[in-house]
C-alpha positions as CSV (number, residue, x, y, z in Angstrom):
1,M,-37.6,72.5,-97.8
2,E,-39.1,73.0,-94.3
3,N,-41.7,70.4,-95.0
4,L,-39.0,67.9,-96.0
5,K,-37.0,68.7,-92.9
6,E,-40.0,68.2,-90.7
7,F,-40.7,64.9,-92.4
8,L,-37.1,63.7,-92.0
9,G,-37.1,64.8,-88.4
10,A,-40.3,62.8,-87.7
11,A,-38.8,59.8,-89.5
12,D,-35.6,60.1,-87.5
13,A,-37.4,60.3,-84.2
14,F,-39.4,57.2,-85.1
15,I,-36.4,55.2,-86.2
16,W,-34.5,56.0,-83.0
17,G,-37.7,55.7,-80.9
18,P,-38.9,53.1,-78.5
19,V,-39.4,50.3,-81.0
20,T,-35.7,50.4,-82.2
21,L,-34.4,50.8,-78.7
22,V,-36.4,48.0,-77.3
23,F,-35.4,45.8,-80.2
24,L,-31.7,46.6,-79.6
25,M,-31.8,46.2,-75.8
26,G,-34.0,43.1,-76.0
27,T,-31.6,41.4,-78.4
28,G,-28.7,42.3,-76.2
29,L,-30.4,40.9,-73.2
30,Y,-31.3,37.7,-75.0
31,L,-27.7,37.2,-76.2
32,T,-26.4,38.0,-72.7
33,L,-28.5,35.2,-71.3
34,G,-27.7,32.8,-74.2
35,L,-24.0,33.3,-73.7
36,R,-24.6,32.6,-70.0
37,G,-23.1,35.9,-69.0
38,R,-19.7,35.2,-70.7
39,S,-19.9,38.6,-72.4
40,F,-18.9,40.2,-69.1
41,S,-17.6,37.3,-67.0
42,R,-14.8,36.8,-69.5
43,I,-13.5,40.4,-69.5
44,V,-10.2,39.4,-68.0
45,Y,-9.9,36.7,-70.6
46,G,-10.6,39.3,-73.3
47,L,-8.1,41.7,-71.9
48,A,-5.5,39.0,-71.8
49,A,-6.3,38.1,-75.4
50,L,-6.0,41.7,-76.4
51,W,-2.6,42.0,-74.8
52,R,-1.4,38.9,-76.7
53,G,-3.1,40.2,-79.8
54,R,-0.6,43.0,-80.3
55,A,1.1,40.6,-82.6
56,A,-0.4,38.1,-85.0
57,E,-1.1,34.6,-83.7
58,P,1.2,32.0,-85.3
59,G,-0.5,30.3,-88.2
60,A,-3.6,32.6,-88.0
61,Q,-5.2,34.0,-91.2
62,G,-6.3,37.6,-91.5
63,Q,-5.1,41.0,-92.4
64,A,-4.4,42.9,-89.2
65,T,-3.5,42.0,-85.6
66,P,-6.4,41.5,-83.1
67,F,-5.3,44.7,-81.4
68,A,-5.4,46.6,-84.7
69,A,-8.8,45.3,-85.5
70,L,-10.2,46.5,-82.1
71,S,-8.4,49.9,-82.7
72,I,-10.2,50.4,-86.0
73,A,-13.5,49.6,-84.3
74,L,-12.8,52.0,-81.5
75,A,-11.6,54.6,-83.9
76,A,-15.1,54.7,-85.5
77,T,-17.1,54.4,-82.2
78,I,-15.2,56.8,-79.9
79,G,-16.3,60.1,-81.3
80,T,-18.4,63.1,-80.5
81,G,-21.0,60.9,-78.8
82,N,-18.5,60.3,-76.0
83,I,-18.4,64.1,-75.3
84,A,-21.3,65.9,-76.9
85,G,-23.6,62.9,-76.8
86,V,-23.1,62.2,-73.1
87,A,-23.6,65.9,-72.3
88,T,-26.8,66.0,-74.3
89,A,-28.1,62.8,-72.6
90,I,-27.6,64.4,-69.2
91,A,-28.9,67.8,-70.3
92,L,-32.2,66.2,-71.5
93,G,-32.5,63.2,-69.2
94,G,-30.7,64.3,-66.1
95,P,-27.8,62.5,-64.3
96,G,-29.8,59.3,-64.3
97,A,-29.2,58.9,-68.0
98,V,-25.6,57.9,-67.3
99,F,-26.9,54.7,-65.5
100,W,-28.9,53.7,-68.6
101,M,-25.8,54.3,-70.8
102,W,-24.0,51.8,-68.5
103,L,-26.8,49.3,-69.1
104,T,-26.5,49.7,-72.9
105,A,-22.8,48.9,-72.5
106,W,-23.4,45.7,-70.6
107,V,-25.9,44.3,-73.1
108,G,-23.9,45.8,-75.9
109,M,-21.0,43.6,-75.0
110,A,-23.0,40.5,-75.8
111,M,-24.1,42.0,-79.1
112,N,-20.5,42.9,-80.0
113,F,-19.4,39.4,-78.9
114,A,-21.9,37.7,-81.2
115,E,-21.3,40.1,-84.1
116,T,-17.6,39.5,-84.0
117,A,-17.9,35.7,-83.7
118,L,-20.2,35.6,-86.8
119,A,-18.1,38.1,-88.8
120,V,-14.9,36.0,-88.4
121,T,-16.8,32.7,-89.0
122,Y,-18.4,33.8,-92.3
123,R,-15.7,36.1,-93.6
124,E,-14.3,35.9,-97.2
125,V,-11.4,37.1,-99.3
126,D,-12.5,39.7,-101.9
127,G,-11.2,40.3,-105.4
128,R,-8.3,42.4,-104.1
129,G,-7.1,39.6,-101.9
130,E,-8.3,41.4,-98.7
131,W,-10.3,39.8,-95.9
132,V,-13.9,41.1,-95.7
133,G,-16.7,40.4,-93.3
134,G,-19.6,41.8,-91.3
135,P,-23.4,41.6,-91.3
136,M,-23.7,41.5,-95.1
137,Y,-21.4,38.4,-95.2
138,Y,-22.9,36.5,-92.3
139,I,-26.4,37.2,-93.7
140,K,-25.3,35.9,-97.1
141,N,-23.2,33.0,-96.0
142,G,-25.0,32.1,-92.7
143,L,-28.6,32.6,-93.7
144,G,-28.4,31.7,-97.3
145,R,-29.1,33.1,-100.7
146,R,-32.8,33.9,-99.9
147,W,-31.6,36.5,-97.4
148,R,-29.2,38.4,-99.8
149,W,-31.7,41.2,-100.1
150,L,-31.3,41.9,-96.4
151,A,-27.6,42.0,-96.7
152,A,-27.8,44.4,-99.6
153,L,-30.2,46.6,-97.6
154,F,-27.8,46.8,-94.7
155,A,-24.9,47.7,-97.1
156,F,-26.9,50.4,-98.8
157,F,-28.0,52.0,-95.5
158,G,-24.3,51.9,-94.4
159,V,-22.8,53.4,-97.5
160,V,-25.1,56.5,-97.5
161,S,-24.6,56.9,-93.7
162,S,-20.8,56.8,-94.1
163,F,-20.9,60.0,-96.2
164,G,-23.0,61.9,-93.7
165,G,-22.6,60.9,-90.0
166,G,-19.4,59.1,-90.7
167,N,-17.7,62.0,-92.6
168,A,-19.3,65.4,-93.3
169,L,-20.7,65.8,-89.8
170,Q,-17.4,64.7,-88.2
171,A,-15.5,67.1,-90.4
172,S,-17.8,69.9,-89.5
173,T,-17.4,69.2,-85.8
174,L,-13.6,69.0,-86.2
175,A,-13.5,72.3,-88.1
176,D,-15.5,74.0,-85.3
177,A,-13.1,72.6,-82.7
178,A,-10.0,73.6,-84.7
179,A,-11.4,77.1,-85.1
180,V,-12.1,77.5,-81.4
181,Y,-9.0,75.9,-79.9
182,L,-6.4,76.3,-82.7
183,G,-7.6,79.4,-84.5
184,M,-7.6,77.6,-87.9
185,P,-9.8,78.9,-90.7
186,A,-12.3,76.5,-92.2
187,W,-10.7,76.2,-95.6
188,A,-7.3,75.3,-94.1
189,T,-8.9,72.7,-91.9
190,A,-10.7,71.2,-94.9
191,C,-7.5,71.0,-97.0
192,L,-5.4,69.6,-94.2
193,L,-8.1,67.0,-93.1
194,A,-8.6,65.8,-96.7
195,A,-4.8,65.5,-97.3
196,L,-4.3,63.5,-94.1
197,T,-7.3,61.3,-94.8
198,L,-6.0,60.7,-98.4
199,L,-2.6,59.6,-97.1
200,V,-4.2,57.0,-94.8
201,M,-6.7,55.7,-97.4
202,A,-4.1,55.4,-100.1
203,G,-2.1,53.0,-97.9
204,G,-5.1,50.7,-97.5
205,T,-6.0,48.6,-94.5
206,A,-2.4,48.1,-93.4
207,R,-1.7,51.9,-93.1
208,L,-5.1,52.5,-91.4
209,A,-4.4,49.8,-88.9
210,R,-1.0,51.4,-88.1
211,V,-2.3,54.9,-87.8
212,V,-5.3,54.1,-85.5
213,G,-3.2,51.7,-83.5
214,I,-1.2,54.7,-82.4
215,L,-4.0,57.4,-82.3
216,V,-6.6,55.4,-80.4
217,P,-4.6,54.6,-77.3
218,V,-3.2,58.1,-77.2
219,M,-6.6,59.8,-77.4
220,V,-8.2,57.4,-74.9
221,V,-5.4,57.8,-72.4
222,G,-5.2,61.6,-72.9
223,F,-8.9,62.3,-72.5
224,V,-9.5,59.8,-69.7
225,G,-6.4,61.1,-68.0
226,G,-7.8,64.7,-68.1
227,G,-11.1,63.5,-66.8
228,L,-9.5,61.6,-63.9
229,A,-7.6,64.8,-63.0
230,V,-10.9,66.6,-62.6
231,I,-12.3,63.7,-60.5
232,A,-9.2,63.6,-58.4
233,L,-9.4,67.4,-57.7
234,N,-13.0,67.1,-56.7
235,V,-12.9,63.6,-55.2
236,E,-15.1,64.6,-52.2
237,K,-18.0,65.1,-54.7
238,L,-17.6,61.6,-56.3
239,P,-19.8,59.6,-53.9
240,G,-22.6,62.2,-54.2
241,A,-22.3,62.2,-58.0
242,I,-22.6,58.4,-58.2
243,G,-25.5,58.4,-55.8
244,L,-27.3,61.0,-57.9
245,I,-26.8,59.0,-61.0
246,L,-28.2,55.9,-59.4
247,S,-31.2,57.5,-57.7
248,D,-32.2,59.7,-60.6
249,A,-32.2,56.7,-62.9
250,F,-35.3,55.5,-61.2
251,T,-36.9,58.6,-59.8
252,G,-36.3,61.3,-62.4
253,T,-34.6,64.7,-61.8
254,A,-36.2,67.8,-60.3
255,A,-35.6,71.2,-61.9
256,A,-32.5,72.9,-60.6
257,G,-30.8,76.1,-61.9
258,G,-31.1,76.1,-65.6
259,F,-32.1,72.4,-65.8
260,A,-35.8,72.1,-66.6
261,G,-36.2,68.7,-64.9
262,S,-36.7,65.2,-66.4
263,T,-38.8,62.1,-65.9
264,V,-37.6,58.5,-65.5
265,M,-38.7,57.9,-69.1
266,A,-36.6,60.8,-70.3
267,A,-33.5,59.4,-68.5
268,V,-34.1,55.9,-70.0
269,H,-34.7,57.2,-73.5
270,F,-31.8,59.6,-73.8
271,G,-29.4,57.3,-71.8
272,V,-30.2,54.3,-74.0
273,A,-30.3,56.2,-77.3
274,R,-27.0,58.1,-76.7
275,G,-25.4,55.0,-75.3
276,I,-26.1,53.0,-78.4
277,F,-25.3,55.9,-80.7
278,S,-21.9,56.1,-78.9
279,N,-20.8,52.4,-78.8
280,E,-22.7,51.3,-81.9
281,A,-23.4,47.9,-80.4
282,G,-26.0,46.1,-82.5
283,L,-25.8,48.5,-85.5
284,G,-23.5,46.1,-87.4
285,T,-20.5,48.4,-88.0
286,I,-18.0,47.0,-85.5
287,P,-17.9,43.4,-86.9
288,M,-16.6,44.8,-90.2
289,A,-13.4,45.8,-88.4
290,H,-13.0,42.5,-86.4
291,A,-13.5,40.4,-89.6
292,I,-9.9,41.3,-90.7
293,A,-8.2,40.0,-87.5
294,Q,-5.5,37.5,-87.6
295,T,-6.9,35.0,-85.2
296,R,-7.0,31.2,-84.8
297,H,-10.7,31.1,-83.7
298,P,-13.8,33.4,-83.9
299,V,-14.5,33.2,-80.2
300,R,-11.0,34.3,-79.3
301,Q,-11.6,37.5,-81.4
302,A,-15.1,37.8,-80.0
303,A,-13.7,38.1,-76.5
304,I,-11.7,41.1,-77.8
305,G,-14.6,42.5,-79.7
306,M,-16.8,42.7,-76.7
307,L,-14.3,45.1,-75.1
308,G,-15.5,47.8,-77.4
309,P,-18.6,49.0,-75.3
310,F,-16.5,48.4,-72.2
311,I,-13.9,50.9,-73.3
312,D,-16.2,53.3,-75.2
313,T,-19.0,53.6,-72.7
314,L,-18.0,52.3,-69.3
315,I,-14.6,54.1,-69.4
316,V,-14.7,57.1,-71.8
317,C,-18.4,58.0,-71.6
318,T,-18.4,57.5,-67.8
319,T,-15.4,59.9,-67.5
320,T,-17.4,62.6,-69.4
321,G,-20.5,61.9,-67.3
322,L,-18.8,62.0,-64.0
323,V,-17.1,65.3,-64.8
324,I,-20.4,66.9,-65.8
325,V,-22.3,65.7,-62.8
326,M,-19.5,66.3,-60.2
327,T,-18.9,69.9,-61.3
328,G,-22.6,70.7,-61.4
329,A,-22.3,72.0,-64.9
330,W,-25.4,70.0,-66.0
331,Q,-27.6,72.6,-64.1
332,V,-26.5,75.6,-66.1
333,G,-29.0,75.1,-69.0
334,V,-26.6,74.4,-71.9
335,T,-26.2,71.1,-73.8
336,G,-23.8,69.3,-76.2
337,A,-20.1,70.0,-76.5
338,P,-20.5,73.5,-74.7
339,L,-21.8,71.7,-71.6
340,A,-18.8,69.3,-71.6
341,G,-16.4,72.2,-72.2
342,R,-17.9,74.2,-69.3
343,A,-17.6,71.1,-67.0
344,F,-14.0,70.5,-67.8
345,A,-13.1,74.2,-67.6
346,T,-14.8,74.3,-64.2
347,G,-13.1,71.2,-62.8
348,L,-9.7,71.8,-64.4
349,P,-9.1,75.5,-64.8
350,G,-6.6,76.3,-67.5
351,A,-6.1,72.8,-68.9
352,G,-9.8,71.8,-69.1
353,P,-10.6,73.4,-72.4
354,A,-7.5,71.9,-73.9
355,V,-8.7,68.4,-72.9
356,I,-12.0,69.0,-74.7
357,G,-10.3,70.4,-77.7
358,F,-7.9,67.6,-77.9
359,G,-10.7,65.1,-77.5
360,L,-13.0,66.6,-80.1
361,I,-10.3,66.9,-82.8
362,L,-8.9,63.4,-82.4
363,F,-12.2,61.7,-81.7
364,T,-13.8,63.1,-84.9
365,Y,-10.7,62.4,-87.0
366,T,-10.5,58.8,-86.0
367,T,-14.2,58.4,-86.4
368,L,-13.9,59.7,-90.0
369,L,-11.0,57.2,-90.7
370,G,-13.0,54.3,-89.2
371,W,-16.0,55.1,-91.3
372,S,-13.9,55.4,-94.5
373,F,-12.9,51.7,-93.8
374,Y,-16.6,50.7,-93.2
375,G,-17.8,52.6,-96.3
376,E,-15.2,50.9,-98.6
377,R,-16.2,47.5,-97.3
378,L,-19.9,48.2,-97.8
379,A,-19.4,49.7,-101.3
380,G,-17.2,46.7,-102.2
381,Y,-19.9,44.3,-101.2
382,L,-22.5,46.1,-103.3
383,W,-20.5,46.9,-106.4
384,G,-17.2,44.9,-106.2
385,P,-13.6,46.1,-105.8
386,R,-13.9,48.5,-108.7
387,A,-16.1,50.7,-106.5
388,V,-13.3,51.5,-104.1
389,L,-11.7,54.3,-106.1
390,P,-14.9,56.2,-106.8
391,Y,-16.0,55.7,-103.2
392,R,-12.7,57.2,-101.9
393,T,-13.0,60.2,-104.3
394,L,-16.5,61.0,-103.1
395,F,-15.6,60.4,-99.5
396,L,-12.8,63.0,-99.7
397,A,-15.1,65.4,-101.5
398,M,-17.6,65.1,-98.6
399,I,-15.0,66.5,-96.2
400,F,-15.1,69.8,-98.0
401,V,-18.9,69.7,-98.0
402,G,-18.9,69.1,-94.2
403,V,-16.5,71.9,-93.5
404,L,-17.4,74.6,-96.0
405,A,-21.2,74.0,-96.5
406,K,-22.2,73.8,-92.8
407,E,-25.5,75.6,-93.3
408,R,-26.7,72.7,-95.5
409,L,-25.9,69.8,-93.1
410,D,-29.3,69.7,-91.3
411,L,-30.9,67.4,-93.9
412,L,-27.7,65.3,-94.3
413,W,-27.7,64.8,-90.5
414,L,-31.3,63.6,-90.5
415,V,-30.8,61.3,-93.4
416,S,-27.6,59.8,-92.2
417,T,-28.7,59.3,-88.6
418,G,-31.9,57.7,-89.7
419,L,-30.1,55.3,-92.0
420,N,-27.6,54.6,-89.3
421,G,-30.5,53.5,-87.1
422,L,-32.1,51.4,-89.9
423,M,-28.8,49.4,-90.2
424,A,-29.7,47.8,-86.9
425,F,-32.7,46.0,-88.2
426,P,-31.0,43.7,-90.8
427,N,-28.2,43.1,-88.3
428,L,-30.4,42.3,-85.3
429,I,-32.5,39.9,-87.4
430,A,-29.3,38.0,-88.4
431,L,-28.0,38.0,-84.8
432,L,-31.3,36.4,-83.6
433,L,-31.5,33.8,-86.4
434,L,-27.8,32.9,-86.1
435,S,-27.6,33.1,-82.3
436,P,-27.6,29.2,-81.9
437,V,-24.4,29.2,-84.0
438,V,-22.8,31.7,-81.6
439,F,-24.0,29.9,-78.4
440,R,-22.8,26.5,-79.7
441,M,-19.3,27.6,-80.7
442,T,-18.8,29.7,-77.5
443,I,-19.8,26.9,-75.1
444,D,-17.6,24.4,-77.0
445,Y,-14.7,26.7,-77.2
446,F,-14.5,27.5,-73.5
447,A,-15.1,23.9,-72.6
448,L,-12.1,22.8,-74.7
449,A,-10.0,25.7,-73.5
450,R,-10.8,24.8,-69.9
451,N,-9.6,21.2,-70.6
452,G,-6.3,22.5,-71.9
453,Q,-6.9,21.9,-75.6
454,P,-4.1,23.9,-77.2
455,D,-5.5,24.3,-80.8
456,I,-9.2,24.5,-80.8
457,P,-10.7,23.6,-84.2
458,W,-12.4,26.2,-86.3
459,P,-16.2,25.9,-86.1
460,D,-18.2,24.8,-89.1
461,P,-21.0,27.0,-90.5
462,Q,-23.4,25.6,-87.8
463,G,-21.0,26.5,-85.0
464,N,-20.0,23.0,-84.3
465,I,-16.4,22.4,-83.0
466,A,-15.1,18.9,-83.5
467,P,-14.1,17.6,-80.1
468,P,-10.5,16.4,-79.7
469,P,-9.9,12.7,-80.2
470,E,-10.1,10.6,-77.0
471,K,-6.8,9.9,-75.4
472,P,-5.9,6.3,-76.3
473,Q,-5.6,3.8,-73.5
474,P,-2.3,2.1,-72.8
475,A,-2.2,-1.4,-74.3
476,A,-1.7,-3.0,-70.8
477,L,-5.0,-1.5,-69.6
478,L,-7.1,-2.7,-72.5
479,R,-9.5,-5.5,-71.5
480,P,-8.8,-8.6,-73.6
481,E,-11.7,-9.7,-75.8
């Protein structure tokens, strides 16, 4: 067993090593340049589209409002990585790791933009009458039949990962938080969590969209609000904390207190790895949520989809990072959730632990719900609609495994995180090969929008948008033959 664990640990370290991280960041930079910076210059446009997207657009096809689609994506991405992941990155890479997390968000916005645009362009309606999309569909429909093996590979990696990192490990973390902050025994947490998850899953996509549409804004506002309270109470330390993050990103961090010190490479590695693990940009999960959006154009939804890393990393992760750096908790020699908990307790005595407990419980629960949606879509792609009921049954069973068999989760963690990383390769290959489609439809869309075109045509599979007909000249101005 120990040999297997060592092998899986080495494989996991390789999968999440420099090759994968460079591939992800390089693809993100390429897409950022190809989109001519629109993935961040159009943030205001995306926020306005999100505000309008609280309701379905007239005449738009889809299954959920654009706002609900983003909520499902954020439900799955905003999780323990935003608390424990940020704390681990700082504990191992120093404060400079936060800067590299910011960088993953900026290039990640381009990847999310491209993923969403392709997911909506190549989506389908399955045998249950539901809209489905994501990397497996834009690989199959965009790249052609010869690439279906790549789509199946992505789906298989994702299904297995959904049971581990997307379920059992989330349930385990939630049970720990419930025991510490609410005093709940593990068996009660397992039963209650399975029951609540079953209620949501039984209602299908419509109920999931309604539930996360309420929970995601509440948990983001609640956690960020608690973090801002810490920052406000220690505002005199804010300039120094930002300066430390920026300087240590390029110089490394000297040993201090219980902190053993770190190099620049450590800051880069842990900042980029934890940033990608948190916002999931490039891994291919997020476009599955945006594929169900009721929208009149793929680029319109893409402008909303790119807000995911902005909210997840530049807002939520930054809140955690600033609290840890400003309070000096990163120097005490602990890591993970305990480090974040110590930072909030130091900066906000009395209420700080409640903020962390609130965040861990809601973040893990919504992540579990989001991955139940992803897993169903992936299983449906591989085995058809008949696979949904068996998948749901096994997914609910894995909640009890995560809560009640915690001592056996090490191997599951290594397998699921490794497969989660492997999901990136099929997706990134598709993004690079289909990038001309994204660039073409994006340039045409914003050109027509700038010229006041009210209803921009849906792009064809090559990303071409038919230009509007030329305005006819008045008869009096026509030159006689």
